C-alpha positions in Angstrom: 57.0 112.5 46.9 55.5 111.8 50.3 59.0 111.8 51.8 59.4 115.3 50.4 56.3 116.4 52.3 57.9 115.3 55.6 60.4 118.1 55.2 58.1 120.7 53.7 56.4 122.5 56.5 54.6 125.8 56.9 57.5 126.9 59.0 59.9 126.1 56.2 57.7 128.0 53.7 57.6 131.0 56.1 61.4 131.0 56.3 61.7 130.9 52.5 59.2 133.8 52.3 61.1 135.8 54.9 64.3 135.4 52.9 62.5 136.6 49.7 62.2 133.2 48.0 58.5 133.7 47.4 58.2 131.1 44.6 59.7 128.4 46.7 57.5 129.3 49.6 54.4 129.3 47.5 55.3 125.9 46.0 55.5 124.4 49.5 52.2 126.0 50.5 50.6 124.5 47.4 51.9 121.1 48.2 50.7 121.3 51.8 47.3 122.5 50.7 46.9 119.5 48.3 47.2 117.2 51.3 45.5 119.5 53.8 42.9 121.6 52.0 41.1 122.4 55.2 44.0 124.5 56.5 42.8 128.1 56.2 46.1 129.4 57.5 48.0 127.9 54.6 45.5 129.2 52.1 45.8 132.8 53.6 49.7 132.6 53.6 49.6 131.4 49.9 47.3 134.2 48.9 49.6 136.7 50.5 52.6 135.3 48.8 50.9 135.2 45.4 50.1 138.9 45.9 53.7 139.7 46.7 54.9 137.7 43.7 52.5 139.5 41.4 53.5 142.9 42.7 57.2 142.2 42.5 57.1 140.9 38.9 59.7 138.6 37.4 63.4 139.1 38.3 65.8 138.9 35.3 68.4 137.0 37.2 65.9 134.3 38.2 66.2 132.9 34.7 69.9 132.8 34.8 70.0 131.1 38.2 67.5 128.5 37.0 69.5 127.8 33.8 72.8 127.5 35.7 71.2 125.1 38.2 69.8 123.0 35.3 73.3 123.0 33.6 75.0 121.8 36.8 72.5 119.1 37.2 73.0 117.9 33.6 76.8 117.9 34.0 76.5 115.6 37.0 74.0 113.3 35.2 76.4 113.2 32.2 79.4 112.3 34.4 77.3 109.6 36.1 76.2 108.2 32.8 79.8 108.1 31.5 80.8 106.3 34.7 78.1 103.8 34.4 78.9 103.1 30.7 82.6 102.5 31.7 81.5 100.1 34.4 79.2 98.3 32.0 82.1 97.8 29.5 84.2 96.2 32.3 81.5 93.7 33.0 
């Protein structure tokens, strides 16, 4: 988890927000604030994003994109598991 923080910066969160990925940007700001609660600029940016998220409301396609992502991830895990089982049988 600490390694993830190395790549999650306020700049990255701003880029996500500018692209309209408010939830992802807010997630990054929340993680950064956990480790740096004194950063007022992060708290302000997060508050602005949460206001945008609330005003925008949920997008119907977000659920489908999320489900598709989960499905793809499960397919890869399944294939990896089958491969490992085959290797185990050979041993």
